[in-house]
C-alpha positions in Angstrom: -17.7 -29.8 -1.6 -14.6 -32.0 -1.2 -12.4 -28.8 -1.5 -14.5 -27.1 1.3 -14.5 -30.1 3.5 -10.7 -30.6 3.2 -10.1 -26.9 3.8 -12.3 -26.7 6.9 -10.5 -29.8 8.3 -7.2 -28.0 7.7 -8.2 -24.9 9.5 -9.4 -27.0 12.5 -6.1 -28.9 12.8 -3.7 -27.4 15.5 -1.1 -29.6 17.2 1.1 -28.6 20.1 4.9 -29.7 20.0 8.1 -29.0 22.0 10.4 -25.9 22.3 12.8 -24.1 20.0 16.5 -23.6 20.0 18.3 -20.4 21.1 21.2 -18.2 20.1 21.6 -15.2 22.5 24.5 -13.6 20.9 23.1 -12.3 17.6 24.8 -9.0 16.5 21.6 -7.2 15.4 19.9 -4.2 17.2 16.5 -3.2 16.0 14.9 -0.3 18.0 12.4 -1.6 20.4 13.5 -5.2 20.2 15.6 -7.4 22.5 18.4 -8.8 20.2 20.1 -10.4 23.3 17.1 -12.9 23.4 17.1 -13.6 19.7 16.2 -17.3 18.8 17.2 -19.1 15.7 15.2 -22.2 14.7 16.0 -24.7 12.0 12.9 -25.4 9.9 11.9 -28.7 8.3 12.9 -29.7 4.7 9.5 -29.0 3.0 10.1 -25.2 4.0 13.7 -25.1 2.3 12.3 -22.5 -0.1 10.1 -20.8 2.4 9.1 -17.5 0.8 6.5 -16.0 3.2 5.2 -16.4 6.7 2.3 -14.8 8.6 0.7 -15.1 12.0 -2.9 -16.5 12.1 -4.5 -15.2 15.3 -7.6 -17.4 15.0 -5.5 -20.6 15.4 -2.7 -19.1 17.4 -0.3 -20.5 14.8 1.8 -19.4 11.8 1.1 -20.1 8.1 3.9 -20.3 5.5 4.3 -20.8 1.7 7.1 -22.4 -0.4 7.9 -20.5 -3.5 7.9 -23.6 -5.7 4.8 -25.3 -4.6 1.1 -24.4 -4.3 1.1 -25.6 -0.6 0.3 -23.7 2.5 1.8 -25.0 5.8 0.5 -24.6 9.2 3.3 -24.2 11.8 3.3 -24.8 15.6 3.7 -21.4 17.5 6.3 -22.8 19.9 8.8 -24.8 17.8 7.6 -24.0 14.3 7.2 -27.6 13.2 4.7 -28.4 10.4 1.4 -29.5 11.9 -0.6 -29.6 8.7 -0.6 -28.6 5.0 -3.1 -27.7 2.4 -2.7 -27.8 -1.4 -4.4 -24.7 -2.9 -2.9 -24.7 -6.4 -0.4 -26.3 -8.8 3.3 -25.7 -8.7 4.3 -22.0 -9.1 6.3 -19.1 -7.8 4.4 -18.1 -4.6 6.2 -15.3 -2.7 4.2 -13.8 0.2 1.3 -14.8 2.5 -0.7 -12.5 4.7 -3.6 -13.1 7.1 -6.4 -10.5 7.6 -9.6 -11.1 9.5 -11.0 -14.4 8.1 -9.0 -14.5 4.9 -5.5 -15.8 4.0 -4.0 -14.0 1.0 -1.1 -15.6 -1.1 0.8 -13.8 -3.7 2.2 -15.2 -6.9 5.1 -13.4 -8.4 3.1 -12.1 -11.4 0.8 -10.2 -9.1 -2.0 -12.8 -9.0 -3.7 -13.1 -5.5 -5.2 -16.3 -4.0 -7.7 -15.7 -1.3 -8.4 -18.6 1.0 -11.6 -17.9 2.9 -12.5 -19.3 6.3 -15.6 -20.9 4.9 -13.5 -23.1 2.6 -13.8 -21.2 -0.6 -11.0 -20.0 -2.9 -11.0 -16.8 -4.8 -8.4 -15.8 -7.4 -7.8 -12.1 -8.1 -6.0 -11.7 -11.4 -3.7 -8.7 -11.7 -3.7 -6.3 -14.7 -1.4 -3.7 -13.5 2.3 -3.0 -14.6 4.4 -6.1 -15.2 7.1 -6.8 -12.6 8.3 -9.4 -10.2 6.3 -9.1 -7.0 7.4 -10.7 -3.8 5.6 -8.6 -1.2 2.2 -7.1 -0.5 0.0 -6.1 2.4 -3.7 -5.4 2.8 -4.9 -1.9 3.6 -8.1 -2.7 5.6 -9.2 1.0 5.7 -9.3 1.2 1.9 -10.0 -2.4 1.3 -7.0 -2.7 -1.1 -4.1 -5.0 -1.6 -0.9 -3.0 -1.9 1.7 -4.7 -4.2 5.4 -4.0 -3.9 7.7 -5.0 -6.9 11.0 -6.6 -6.2 12.2 -6.0 -9.8 10.6 -3.6 -12.3 11.9 -1.7 -15.3 10.3 1.5 -13.9 11.8 1.2 -10.5 15.3 0.4 -11.9 15.1 3.3 -14.3 13.7 5.9 -11.9 15.7 4.4 -8.9 12.7 4.1 -6.7 10.3 1.5 -5.3 6.6 2.2 -6.0 3.5 0.3 -5.0 0.4 -0.6 -6.9 -3.0 -1.3 -5.5 -5.9 -3.5 -6.4 -9.3 -3.9 -4.9 -9.2 -6.6 -2.2 -12.7 -7.8 -3.1 -12.6 -8.1 -6.9 -9.0 -7.4 -7.9 -9.7 -4.2 -9.9 -6.5 -2.3 -10.6 -6.3 1.2 -9.3 -4.2 2.4 -12.3 -2.0 4.7 -10.1 1.2 4.6 -8.0 0.2 4.4 -4.4 3.4 5.1 -2.6 6.9 5.9 -3.6 10.2 5.4 -1.8 13.1 7.0 -3.5 16.4 5.1 -3.2 18.3 8.2 -2.8 16.6 8.7 0.6 18.3 5.5 1.9 21.5 5.9 3.6 22.7 2.4 3.8 22.2 1.1 0.2 21.8 2.6 -3.2 19.4 -0.2 -4.4 16.4 -1.9 -3.0 14.7 -5.1 -4.0 11.9 -5.8 -1.4 11.3 -9.5 -0.6 8.7 -9.3 2.1 6.7 -7.0 4.3 4.8 -6.8 7.5 2.8 -4.3 9.4 3.6 -3.9 13.1 0.4 -4.7 15.1 1.0 -1.8 17.5 2.7 1.1 15.8 1.2 0.1 12.3 4.6 0.9 10.8 5.7 -0.9 7.7 8.7 -3.2 8.0 10.0 -3.8 4.5 12.6 -6.7 4.1 15.1 -6.7 1.3 16.9 -10.1 0.9 19.5 -9.1 -1.8 20.6 -5.9 0.1 20.2 -7.6 3.5 18.4 -4.6 4.8 15.3 -4.0 7.0 13.5 -0.7 6.2 11.0 0.8 8.5 8.4 3.2 7.1 5.3 4.9 8.5 1.9 4.3 6.9 2.5 7.2 4.4 5.9 5.6 3.5 8.0 8.1 5.2 11.5 6.5 6.0 11.8 6.0 9.8 14.8 3.7 10.0 17.2 1.4 8.3 18.9 -1.7 9.6 21.7 -4.0 8.0 21.0 -7.6 8.7 24.1 -9.7 9.6 24.5 -12.4 6.9 25.6 -15.0 9.5 21.9 -15.2 10.6 20.1 -13.6 7.6 21.6 -15.4 4.6 18.5 -15.3 2.5 15.7 -13.5 4.3 12.4 -14.0 2.4 9.6 -13.8 5.0 8.7 -11.5 7.9 5.7 -11.3 10.3 4.8 -10.2 13.8 2.6 -11.9 16.5 -0.1 -9.8 18.2 2.2 -8.5 20.9 4.8 -7.3 18.4 7.4 -10.1 18.6 9.3 -10.1 15.2 9.9 -13.3 13.0 12.1 -13.4 9.9 12.5 -16.6 7.8 15.5 -17.6 5.6 15.3 -19.8 2.6 17.7 -22.7 3.0 19.9 -22.3 -0.2 22.8 -24.5 0.3 21.8 -25.3 3.9 18.8 -25.6 6.1 15.9 -22.9 6.2 15.7 -21.0 9.5 13.4 -18.7 11.4 14.8 -15.9 13.4 12.5 -14.8 16.4 13.3 -11.4 18.1 11.3 -10.5 21.2 9.8 -7.0 21.6 11.3 -5.2 24.5 9.1 -5.1 27.6 8.2 -1.8 29.2 
């Protein structure tokens, strides 16, 4: 009961703050996006190890996780300052966060999924699929599955490909099959790929796959057909570990702090 009360209070807390800083000279050009209006925001110290970010439409805010602590942060949608936080688990390696309907999903690097429901309940989906280091996933609402994307796996390294594995979004049952395959030989800009985050475009439904090590942004359709590849400038994307969109399609990428401060890059979608 205490857990539920605290969780509901967290969901009800939204605070409006001031505006964010801008850098309009960023050398990046993603199709459909206005790179000239790109903004860079320095995030607060608790987000130094920010490993995932997602837009939460019900609260018109962003939620984020730190890959060393079992804490979810609520961020103001204008200046990205922390407005609240919620402890959902002990310290661990938490790598990705996604929001679908009334549920927030958080991924631990071993494939375990934490489901934070709007009614204040917490569910845990234990993963029994292939062992790997997982840093990204998305929810397929049509099939009611969670699609897990390995960052490091022995199979992927041997076969030179990125494969996905699925579990049932309700009970965590492993589907026991490779869902999608992206061969690294199809990539023109890099010979390796270590996915660190993923987001689904709210309009096109294309998959935007972020790779921190390679400094790449890979765009795929829903069948995992390669559509585009972009190299990310290390000046602005030193350690990109999180990616999300707001409902209109504006793009947000977060960088862990490393030896400096964590940042968020906001790139607005081009208006028609």
